[in-house]
N, C-alpha and C positions, 0 to 999 in steps of 0.2 A: 190184944197182945201188942206190945210195942215193937215197931219195926227194928230190924237189926241195923246197928249203926256202923257205917263204914268210915273210920276215922282218918285214914290216910288221905291227905290232900293231894289231888292229882297235880302233876307237873305240866304246866302249859308252856309250850315252847315259843309262843308269840312274844314280841317285845312289848310288854305292857308299859303304859306311861308311868314314869317315876312320880313320887309324891310331889316334888317341886313342879313337875310338868302339870300334874293334876291341879295344883293350887293356881298355876298360871291360867289354865283353862277356866277354872271356876271364877277367878277374879274378874274375868270379862263378862260374866253374866249379870243381868240387870238386877239391881236392888232399889227399886223406885217405889216411893210411897205416894199414894194419891192424896192430893190436897183439896180436892173438890172443884168442880166446874173446870176441869182441865181442858175441856173442849168447847167452852163457851165462845160463841161467835164463829166456830169452825163450821165450814160447809165442805165436807169431804166427799170426793168421788173415788170409789175403788172400781177397778176394771178387771174382769176375769172372763174367760171364754164362756162358761156356763156355770150354773149353780146346781151341780150334781154332788152326790155324797163324796167327800174327799178331804184330805188335810188342808189343801189350799183354800177350798171353799169354807171349811169350818173356821179357819182363821179369819176369813173375810167377814163371816157373820159375827164372830166374837168381837172384832174391832167395830163393826157397825153398831152393835149393841152398846159397846162402851162409849162410843161417840154420843149416841142419843142419851144415854144415862148421865153423861157428864155435861149436858147442856148444848150439844152441837146438833147439826143436821147431817144425816148420812144418806148417801146415794150410792147405789151399786149398779153398774152397767154390765149386762151379760146377755147371753142368748136365752136365758131362762133355765128352768129345771125344777126338780122336786123340792129344793130348799127355798124357793121364792116365798111361799107362805110363811115359813118360819122367819125369814128376814123381815117381812112386812109386819109380823107380830111384834118385832122388836121396836117398831116405829121408824124403820128405815124405808127409803123409797127405792123401788127397782125400776131401772130404765132398760127396756127390752131393745137390744141392738144386736145385729148379726156379727158378734165379736169372735165367734168360734172359727171363722174362716182364716186360712193362711194364704189365700191368693193375694199377690202383691197389690193389684188394682183395688181389691176389696178392702185391704188394710188401709190404703190411701183414702178410699171413700169413707171408711169409718172414722178417719181423723176429723172429717168435716161434721159427721153426725155427732161425735163426741164433743167437738167444739161448740156446736149449737147447744148441746145439753149443758156445757160449762157456762155458756152465756145465759141460758134460760134460768139456771138455778144459782147463778152467782157463786160458782164453785171457788173455793180458796186453796185447796190442796188436792192434788191428783196422786193416786197410789195405784201402781200397776203391779200385778202378781203373775203374769204369764206373758210369753214373748210376743205372740201375734197382736193381742190387744195393747201391749205395751208400746209397740211402734205407733199405733194409731193415737194412743193417749199422749205419747211424748210429742208428736207433731202438733197436736192440738194445744197442749199445755205450753209449748215453747212459743207458739204464735201469740199467746195471751200473757206471756211472762209469769206463768203460775208455777208455784213450787211443785216439783215432780219427784216422787219417791218410788223406788222399786223394791221388791222383795225377791231375793235370789233363793229359790226353793230347792234347787238341785244342782248337780254337776253339769248336766246338759251335754249331749254328745257334740264333739268337735271334730268330726271325721272328714270335714272339707272346709275350704276357705269360706264358701258361702254359709255353711252352718255356723262357723265361728262368728261371722259378721252378723248373722241372724240372732245369735245368742247375745251379742254384745249390747243390745238394747237394755239388758237387765243390769248393766253397770253404768248406765247413762243417767241415772237419777241424781238429783242434787245430793241426796243421801241414799245409800244402798243398804237395805236390811239383809244381814246374813242370818239364817235361822240356826246356826251353830258356829262355834269357833272353827270347826273343820271346814265349813263353807267359806268363812272369812279367809282362811288360809288359801283355799282353792281360788278364790277371786283374785287375791294378790299374786298368786303364782301364775295364773294363766291369762289374766287380763291387766296386770300391771297397774291396778287401781290404787291410788293413794289411800292408805289405811285411815286417814282422817275423814274420808267420806263414807266409811263403812261403820255400821252400828250392829253389833251382835245382839240380836233379840231372839232368843230361842222360842220355838213354838211352845205354847202353854197348854197344859191339860187342866181340866176342872177337877180339883182335888175334893170338891164336895160331892161330885158324882163318883169318882174313882176313890172311894173310901170304904174299906172293908167293914166298918161299923154300920154303914148305910144299906148294905145288901141283906135283905131279909131271907130267912130260911125258906119262905114260900117261893121267892124268886128262884132260888137255887134248886129247890125240889122240882119246880115246873120245868126248868131248863134241863136238869138231869133226866127227867122223865121223857122229855121230847127227844133228847139225844140218846136215850137208852144206855146210860152209863151204868156199868156194874158197880154195885155198892162196895166201897173199900179198895177198889183198884186205883192205884196212883195214876194221875192224868198228866201227861206231858203235852202242853198246848203250844201250837205254832199258829198264831193268829195273823194271817196274811192272805191276800188273794192268791189264787193258784197261778203264780207267775214263776218262770224258771229261775229267776235270780233271787227269789225269796228263800231258797235253801231247803225245800221240802225233801229233795233227794239226799241231801247231806244228813238230815235227821233220820231218814229211812235207813241209811247205811250205818248210822250211829246206833240205832236200835238193834241191829244185827250184832254189834260188838259189845253191847252192854252186858254186864254180869247178871243184872236183874232182867227177868222176862215177864214179871207180873205187872206190866204197865200197859196203859192205853194211850196212844198218841192221837191227838185230835188236830186236824188241819181246819181251822175255823176261818173261812173266807169265801168270797165269790170265786167263780171259775175264771175270771179275768178275760183277756182278749183272745186266748188260745184254747179252744175247746179240746184240742188233741192232747194237751198237757195232762189233763186228768186221766186220760186213757193210758198215757205213758206211766204215770204214777201208780195206777192200779196194776199194771203189768209188773212194774218193779216190786211192788209189795207182794204180789203173788210169787214172783221168781225168788224173792228172799225168804219166803215162808212166813210172812208176817200177816197172813190173812186173819182178820178178827182183832188184830192188835192196832190197827190204824183206821181212823174214820176220816174221810175226805170231804171237803167242801161243805161242812156244816156251818150255817150262818145264823147270826142272832144280832138283833139291834141292841140287846142288853149286854154290852161288853163288860160292864162291871161285874155282872153275875157270871159271865164266861170266865173272867180271870179268877173270881172267887172259887169256882169249881176246880181250878187247876192246882197241881202241886208244884210244877215247874213250868215256867214260860220260856220258850226258846225264840230268839231272833237270829236265824242262821243265814242271813242274807249273804250272797256271794259277792255282791258289789256293795260299796260303802253306802250306808244310809246317811242322807243329808241331815237328819235329826234323830229319828228313832222313836217314833210315837209309841210303838208297842212296848219297848223297854221302859219308857217313862210311865205309861198307864199301868203296866203290871207292877212296877216298883211302887207306885202310889197305892196300889191295892195290897202292898205288903207281901207280894209273891216272890218266890225265888226266881231269879232271871239269869239266863245264860245268853250272852250276845256275842256276835262276831267282833273281833278286835280290830275294827277299822271304822272309818267314817266318824260319826259323832258319838258312837257308843261309849268310848272312854270318858266322855263328858257326863254321861248319865249314870253309868255303872260304877260303883265303888268296889274294886276287885277284892275278893276274899272277905268282905265285910257286908256288902249289900247285894252282891251278885258275883258273876264270873264272866271273864272275857276269854274267848278261845280263838285260835287261829282260823282264818277263813278256809272254807272247804276242807276241814280236817275232822272227819267223823270219828277218828280214834280218840282225839282229845275231847271232843264233845261227849262221847260215850263215857269217858272217865269222869267228867264233871257231872254228868247226869246221875251216874251211880253214886257219886259222893253226895250230891244234893239230896237225893231221895233217901239216903241213909242218915241224914241229920235228925237229931231228936226234935220233938215238938218245940222245946224251949229254944234250941238253936235257930230253928226256922223263924220263930217269933222275933228273936233278937235281930236277925238279919233283915227281916221284913220291916222292923221299926227303923233301922238305919236307912234302908232304901227309901221308905216313905218320907222320912225327915229330909233327906237330900232333895227329893222332888219338890216337896212343899217349900223348901228354902230357895229353889232356883228355877223351877220349871212350871209354874202355875199360870193359868189363864190371866189372872189378875196382874201378875208381874209383866206378862207379855203385853197386855193392853195398856198398862200404865207407861211402860217404856215407849210404846208406839205413839201414844198421845203426846208424850214429851217430845218425841222426834218431830211430830207434826208442828208443834209450837216452835221447835228449833228451826225448821225450814221456813216457817212463816216469818220469823224474826230475821233470818238470813236474807230472805227476799226483800224485806223492808229496808234493811241496811244497804243492800245493793242499790235499791231504787233511790234512796236518799243520797248515796254517793254519786249517782249519775244525774241527780236532779239539780 
């Protein structure tokens, strides 16, 4: 039986970006074509605290792989972690250094350790992705007159003068990569950095992995069995670690206000750093009478299959997302996506065509949009999914990210040579 269609489009009170504003946002996104051997002769050193599972680390490995593939040598310095074997399978080198420390004297000591690594491996470009190792890397790179690049991955707290000073290393690169136009605007607003030094290079997702045609029925059946999903019950997915700002409580309150009750909400993610938060969510679910309608803390490494099992994917973050990986991955999978209207989400979501934007911390509007989304016909869902995927493939792929970053490395190498010639 076909589901009842709810045709009335909900009114969202947030100030959504106008079409001219959206065109401005999209125009800043990279459209770079690879020409072959873009990294020939490049010896790149990336520095991160550790190689654990995360967006920063995934981007580090993606760039390392691209450098090797395009004829360069890749080195990553970190304290180590579960992703080191994968890095080395790509042909990159791992340099084990105690870069996770934030102690000032250790940061200074690491600058000499990194400097020795730069000398030993004849490094040509240094790329820092996190604040503590960035200070060490900057000191070492400046002593050697090496091109220094940083990636600004988040808004970073500025609750004291010391914290602002600590954060400022991320805008001290010869070029600063902003992972979204939202982050670029943030950098210019709070750090007064000349826009000519900023390059907007959005994080990229692998559209060959996040492709609905590549997820087999066997993978979906195995996951559904493991999660004990009831056949035919619509799934609302919130894929994020159990962290307070990810909006789990907002979705719980929205479930209470939805017209439909034949839904299952799945919170797919690890417990994060606060073990008590899960207990708080369980109590809230019980108090709201939602027992059996919400599954908490379900994890899977096969995120493409996780998205494929869902009917609607929600990104309900109460704080602005610097990029919005969930929205991008789910859109690439052709899923219906509802995201909070702040941060970089307006760059990823095409309102009313490929997804929806709702006001932050507004369960009432979220409930309206979820009812509307679940009431769409199969054909309407497919059409929206196709629009969403096409937008991601055009602007937010791993290949685009890697191509633009390799071009940036060549840019700073050329810039350094010009400066050396001028002073010579």
